[in-house]
N, C-alpha and C positions, 0 to 999 in steps of 0.2 A: 637806375643806373649800381654798376655789379659793386660790389664789398669786398672791399682791398683784406688779406688776411687777419690784421688785427682786429678790426671792428667784426670777425665769424669769430675770431678766440672773446671777445667779448660778448658777445650775444650766445655761444657756449656757454662760459663763466654764468650769466646771468642765468640759463635754463637750468645746470646744473645748481647755483645752487638755489635758488624759488622751488624748484622740484624736492632737497633736501630739507628745506628750513620753512616752508611757507609761506618766508617774508616776502612783500618784496624789496628789492635788489641796489643798495648805492652804492657809487661808483668809491668810495673808501673803505667798504668789507669789502668790494671785490680785488682792490689793492692789496686789501690784507691778505684773503685768501689763496689769489691764484701769481704764477709766477708770467703777468702781462708784459710787464719789461717794462714798464711804463707811465708816467707820473697819476693823480687820480685827476690832474684838471687835459687831460691827454685822454682820459681814459671818459670823463665829463663829454667833451668833445663828441667822441664814435657812439656816446650813450644816444647825445640828441637828436645826429645821423640817422642814427636805429632805428629810432621815438620816427621821425619825420618820413620813412621809409616803410613805415607800418609794422615792423617789425618789437619793436615792444614801447609797455604804455603807463602810464602813469597812474594809478589809483587814486580818485582823487580826496582816500581819508590819508595819503601814504607823500613819504618823499622820493624814497624807493620806485624804480620801474619794476615791470610783468612783463613776459612773453604776451604774443598778442600767439594766435590762430598760424597765422603767417610767418613769423618766428620760432615756432615749434613744428611747421611743416620745412625749413630750413634746418633746422637739427634733423629730424628724422632722414633728410634727402641727403644731406651734406656731411653733419657735425657728428653724424653721434658715430661715435666706436660699438657695436655692441658685446655685451661685456658675456664673457661664455661663462658658460653656469660652473659654479665649483662642484669637483670631484661627489663631494659630500649631498651636493639638489641633485649631481645624477645617479644615488646612488638610492636616496629618496625615493624621487621618482617610479625606477626598477622598483624596488618593494615593493610600494606604494600599492603600484599597477600589477605583476605579477602577480600578486594575492588572489588578484581575480577571477570569479566561479564562472560566471556568463557576462553574457552580454548587456543586461541592466548595472554589474556590478563594473564594468568596464566605466560607462558611459559614469557611475554615478560619484565613482575612484574619481575619474579625471576631470568633473567637474569638480570634488571638492578640491584636488592638489590645485588647479590653477588658483582658484580663490585665495588659499593659501599662500599657493609660493608669492602669487602678482597683489595681494592684496587688492585685488578687485571685484567687479564683479565679474561672475564667468560666466561662459554657455557653450554646450556642447547641444550635436545637431544629432539627435538616433541616427546611427545610418542608416541611408533615406530609402527605402525599397524599389523609386523609379529609379535610384543607380545600381539597385545591386541582380545578381544572379540568382537559378536559382540554383540550389546543393542537393536536392533529395524532396520527394515529395513519399505521405504518409500516407495509405486508406487506413483504418483503424473500421473493422464494420462491429456496430453498439447493438444491433441487431438487423432479418437482414431486410429492413428498410431505413437504416439508418448508419449512416457513416462521417466518422470521424475525419477531415480534410487535413493534415497539417503539415505546411509548407517550411523548409528551413534555408533562407539564403544563404551566400559567401561570407555573405559578415555577422551572422550567427542568427541574424535575426529570424523570430518565430513567428506566424500566425497560421492563428486555427478558426475554424469554420464545419456548424455541421454541416450536414447532407440530406436530404430529407429526400429518399427514393423513390420513385414512385408506385413499386410494386417489389416486392422480394428477390435478391440478388445471392447469388449462389457462392458459398464462401470459394472455387477456386473462378466466377468471374470475378471475385473481387480483387483478386492475386491479381490473373489476366489485367486489369483495369490498371492494376496500381504499376506493374513492368513497363507493361505500352506509355503508361503515364508518365514515369521516368523515365523513359527510354526516349524520349521525345523533347522531352521537357531538360534536363537536367545538365545544367551548366548554360542555354540559355540567358539572355538578358530578361529581365521580366518584363521589360517593354517592347522585348520583341515578340512576345509568346501567343498572341492575339493568332495570331492567324493558325500555330502551331494546334492551337488546344480547337480552333475551327475544325480542321482538316483529322482531328485523334476521330471526330464526331465523328469521320464519314468512313473512316477505319475499320472503326471496330465492328464486330458481327454484329447483323441484327439483330441476334439476342437480347445482347446488351447496351442497345442503340440506347434508348431510355432515359437508362439510367446512365448516359457516358452525358447524354444532351445533360440531363438536373448538374452530374458533374461538374462538365464543360460551364455554366454558371458561371457556379460558384468559383471553381477556380477563377475564373477574369476577373470577380472580386476578389479573388482573393488575391491574383500577380499586379494587375493592373490600374483596377478602380480605383482602389481604397487605399489609396495613397494619401495617408495622416502621417505628416509627418511629427516628430514627437521633441523634443526640447528640454533639457536637464539647464536649469538655473544655481548658483549660489554664490555664495557672497554677498548678497547684496546688502547690510550691515559695514562692507565695507564701505558705504557708499560714505555713511557719518564720519566717517575722520578726518577727511579734508579739513580745509582754512575755511574763513568766509569765502573769502572767491572764489571758489571752488564752486562751477555747478550754478555761476552767477548770484548766488545768496539761493536760490532754491531747488529744493528737491524732490520735491513734488515733481513735475513736469518727466524726468529717469524714470517714478518709481512708476506710474502711467504708461509709461513706455512699457519697460519692463515687463508688463502682465499682459503682454500684446502679445499671440505667440509670432503671428504672423510677420511682427518687423522686427521681433527676435530673429526670425527664417533671413529675414530679407537682410538682414543684419552680418551674417555668420552663414547663412547657407549657397551664396551665391558665387564659392568662390574657386577658380580657376585651381589646378592644379600645378603646385612646384610653387605655387606667390602666398607672400604675407602681403597682407593688407593693413595699411595703416590711414585711418581716419580720420583726422583733426578736425574739430568743433562744426564751423558749417561748413565744410565736408561733407558735412552726415546730409541725408536726402530728408530725417527726419523731424520733423522741426525739436517734436519734443530733447530730442540728443544735440543740438547745436551746440552744447555746452559741455557738449562729454566727448571725449576717444575712444577710437575701439579700433584694436589687436589685432585679424583674424586671420584663421590658415583651413583651411582643407586637409582632411588627415584618410588614412588608407593606405589596406594593405598594397606593400608598390608602388606601382604608378597609378595606380585606381584611386581617387576619392570618392568617397563613398556618403562624407556629411565633413561639416563644417566646425570650428571651435573658435573661441574669442575669447578678448576680457575688453569690459567697459570700464572705464574709470575717467575723472579729473581730467580734461587738457593734462593738467598740471601733470603728470605722469611718466615715472619714470621709464624712457623708451627705450635705450640699449636692454636695461634687466628684461624687461617687459618683452619684447622679442624675438629673445631670447628665449624663454623663458614657453612661452606660446611655443615658440619652432619646435623645441626639445620633445614640449610632452607629443603637439599633434606625430611627431617622428615616434615614441615611444610605443603610442599608442596603433600605429598602423602595421608596426613589426610585431604589436600583439596580435593586432588579429590577420596581418599572414602566417602567425605560427599557429594557428587558430581555427 
């Protein structure tokens, strides 16, 4: 059965009050706090319909009602108005992120900022090498038989490897290898580099082919095989700020899930470009997070998505404020990566 506008207004009021007060909401309080234009008896009838339809429920300890996952979902999809950030909040985000000195600093500042602004647990994925391109490759001679390979990705991520050469290589040959490697690989997506690396081995002069063969193995390990995705986490203490009904009364499953990087990557790392995803309660595939909500989006320079970020908290979440903050922070981080 479809809900009419008045019942939707009642549901919106219940969600907003419960999020703000952490207390189950009664009809009397709704009539006093919101201009619903109807009597408490009418509101009680509307609440009975909402409860029958599965949008609100009565916790056994109280006469009031609280939203269900289904109620929050309807609120997010149809009823919530995204809260624009205040000019002060926007300035704070800009100031906080602009001071970052390198990629690590950007990620750590972003995750702390998200946790502070939303008062939830914040998760930020480091720019994924799988989605990155090669900006520059440097070969630094350490001795005649050892090189340091430094790979800089377009996202600012840096990977370093030591290369043990099969025999001495002259400085001029190292310069030539550096030139060839950069001409071949710069601007290419990391995922597309294996055939190009293979071609390099075949193209170099016979005299440096053994060195190039060894270098190609390390290049492939650097560019393709070692895709360790890293995650930054902040604000875990925010989980304790809620009421008794948050997380079905137990933080333990949530804390256990937050210790698993694989779970965190699944939560925020699989986001399509320009979409913001809200998962509420039972919509989470991970059992330990069935009492939580996750708001996540992708970020990156321009239209390119290089990683995900988001927040996790109780289903009793300020969805309009959280959605606006996650969107804004992702946009600022993307702009910052584009400038650098």
